[in-house]
C-alpha positions as CSV (number, residue, x, y, z in Angstrom):
1,M,-34.3,-12.9,-31.5
2,T,-32.6,-11.7,-28.4
3,M,-32.6,-7.9,-27.9
4,V,-29.5,-6.4,-29.6
5,E,-28.2,-3.0,-28.5
6,I,-26.2,-1.1,-31.0
7,V,-23.8,1.5,-29.5
8,Q,-21.2,3.7,-31.1
9,I,-17.6,2.8,-30.3
10,D,-16.4,6.1,-28.8
11,E,-14.0,7.4,-26.3
12,H,-15.8,5.5,-23.5
13,F,-15.2,2.1,-25.2
14,E,-12.4,0.2,-23.5
15,D,-12.5,-3.4,-24.5
16,W,-10.2,-3.4,-27.5
17,D,-9.0,-7.0,-26.7
18,A,-12.5,-8.3,-26.9
19,L,-13.2,-6.3,-30.1
20,L,-10.1,-7.8,-31.7
21,A,-11.1,-11.3,-30.6
22,L,-14.5,-10.8,-32.1
23,V,-13.2,-9.7,-35.5
24,L,-10.6,-12.6,-35.5
25,D,-13.3,-15.1,-34.5
26,A,-15.8,-13.9,-37.1
27,F,-13.2,-13.9,-39.9
28,D,-11.5,-17.1,-38.9
29,Y,-13.5,-19.4,-41.3
30,M,-12.3,-17.4,-44.4
31,H,-8.5,-17.8,-43.9
32,P,-8.2,-21.1,-45.8
33,L,-10.6,-19.9,-48.5
34,I,-9.1,-16.5,-49.5
35,D,-5.9,-15.2,-51.1
36,P,-4.4,-12.7,-50.2
37,P,-4.8,-13.2,-46.5
38,S,-7.3,-11.0,-44.6
39,S,-6.1,-7.6,-43.3
40,A,-7.9,-8.7,-40.1
41,L,-4.8,-10.8,-39.3
42,K,-2.7,-7.6,-39.0
43,L,-5.1,-5.9,-36.5
44,T,-4.1,-5.2,-33.0
45,P,-6.0,-3.6,-30.1
46,E,-4.1,-0.4,-30.8
47,A,-4.9,-0.5,-34.5
48,L,-8.6,-0.9,-33.7
49,K,-8.5,2.0,-31.3
50,A,-6.9,4.1,-34.0
51,K,-9.5,2.9,-36.5
52,A,-12.3,3.9,-34.1
53,H,-10.8,7.5,-33.9
54,E,-10.6,7.7,-37.7
55,E,-13.9,6.1,-38.5
56,I,-17.3,5.6,-36.9
57,G,-17.5,2.2,-35.3
58,Y,-20.6,0.4,-34.0
59,A,-20.7,-2.4,-31.5
60,A,-23.6,-4.9,-31.1
61,L,-24.2,-6.0,-27.6
62,I,-26.5,-8.6,-26.1
63,D,-26.8,-8.4,-22.3
64,G,-23.7,-6.2,-22.3
65,K,-21.6,-8.8,-24.2
66,L,-19.9,-7.7,-27.4
67,V,-21.3,-9.9,-30.3
68,G,-20.7,-7.8,-33.4
69,C,-19.1,-4.7,-34.9
70,L,-18.7,-2.7,-38.1
71,F,-16.8,0.5,-39.0
72,C,-17.9,3.2,-41.4
73,R,-16.1,6.0,-43.2
74,Q,-17.2,8.4,-45.9
75,S,-15.3,7.2,-49.0
76,A,-16.7,9.8,-51.4
77,P,-19.2,12.7,-51.1
78,D,-22.1,10.4,-51.8
79,R,-20.8,7.2,-50.3
80,L,-20.3,5.6,-46.9
81,Y,-18.0,2.6,-46.8
82,M,-18.7,-0.2,-44.3
83,G,-15.8,-2.4,-43.2
84,K,-14.9,-5.1,-40.7
85,V,-18.5,-6.2,-40.5
86,A,-18.3,-9.0,-37.9
87,V,-20.7,-11.1,-35.9
88,L,-19.7,-13.9,-33.6
89,P,-20.0,-17.2,-35.6
90,D,-22.5,-18.9,-33.2
91,L,-24.8,-15.9,-33.4
92,Q,-24.9,-15.3,-37.1
93,G,-28.3,-15.3,-38.8
94,Q,-30.1,-13.9,-35.8
95,G,-30.4,-10.3,-37.0
96,I,-27.3,-8.8,-35.4
97,G,-25.8,-7.8,-38.7
98,R,-29.0,-6.4,-39.9
99,A,-29.3,-4.3,-36.7
100,M,-25.8,-2.9,-37.3
101,L,-26.7,-2.2,-41.0
102,K,-29.6,-0.1,-39.8
103,A,-27.2,2.0,-37.7
104,A,-25.0,2.4,-40.7
105,E,-28.0,3.4,-42.8
106,G,-29.0,6.0,-40.2
107,L,-25.4,7.4,-40.3
108,G,-25.5,7.5,-44.1
109,H,-28.8,9.5,-44.0
110,A,-27.3,11.8,-41.4
111,C,-24.2,12.3,-43.6
112,G,-26.3,12.9,-46.6
113,V,-24.8,10.1,-48.7
114,R,-26.7,8.2,-51.4
115,Y,-25.0,4.8,-51.1
116,L,-23.5,2.4,-48.6
117,E,-20.7,0.4,-50.0
118,L,-18.6,-2.6,-48.9
119,E,-16.1,-5.0,-50.3
120,T,-16.0,-8.8,-49.8
121,R,-13.7,-11.5,-51.1
122,I,-14.6,-13.1,-54.4
123,E,-14.4,-16.6,-52.8
124,L,-17.0,-15.8,-50.1
125,N,-20.3,-16.5,-52.0
126,N,-22.3,-16.8,-48.8
127,N,-21.3,-13.2,-47.9
128,H,-22.4,-12.0,-51.4
129,K,-25.8,-13.7,-50.9
130,R,-26.1,-12.3,-47.3
131,F,-25.4,-8.7,-48.5
132,E,-27.7,-9.1,-51.5
133,K,-30.5,-10.0,-49.0
134,W,-29.7,-6.8,-47.2
135,G,-30.2,-4.8,-50.5
136,F,-26.6,-4.6,-51.8
137,H,-25.6,-5.6,-55.3
138,I,-22.2,-6.1,-57.0
139,V,-21.0,-3.1,-58.9
140,A,-17.3,-4.0,-59.6
141,E,-14.8,-6.8,-59.5
142,K,-11.4,-5.7,-58.4
143,S,-7.9,-7.1,-57.6
144,H,-5.5,-6.6,-54.7
145,P,-2.1,-5.1,-55.7
146,G,0.1,-7.8,-57.3
147,Y,-2.8,-10.1,-58.3
148,D,-3.8,-10.6,-61.9
149,R,-7.2,-12.1,-61.1
150,T,-10.3,-10.8,-59.3
151,T,-9.8,-11.0,-55.5
152,F,-12.8,-9.1,-54.2
153,V,-16.1,-7.5,-55.3
154,Q,-17.4,-4.1,-54.5
155,M,-21.1,-4.0,-53.5
156,E,-23.4,-1.0,-52.9
157,K,-26.8,-0.3,-51.6
158,S,-28.8,2.8,-52.5
159,L,-30.2,4.7,-49.5
160,G,-32.9,6.0,-51.9
């Protein structure tokens, strides 16, 4: 695997257009598969900048190129929520997501939480399997407002 550098998205980060392009590229495959549409479609560079001020974001870099991201926020006293977990499609399966997960786990330990949690669409079985390999398990099936069927699953991982 190529050397991946994980950096916090902070006040020095400036490439919001590239970050948006990364998220849109990574989430593109799911659009014909999921309903309702992904919230990623509503993102803008400005929205990502605001998200980075409200949450803790991580960027994965290879040779200085942005190849992955994730955002974390404390969702409960004992939980850290991970969202917008994204890796460029042609680089998936090379350990980039796992490296970002390690950063989130470190943040979770620093915050004193017991669990990492995330949500993924019910239709995205490959995501469920990937997150299970990373130690997550499904704890709930939920619906978006206005839907009478399960539209996503909530998964968690104990930080032990």
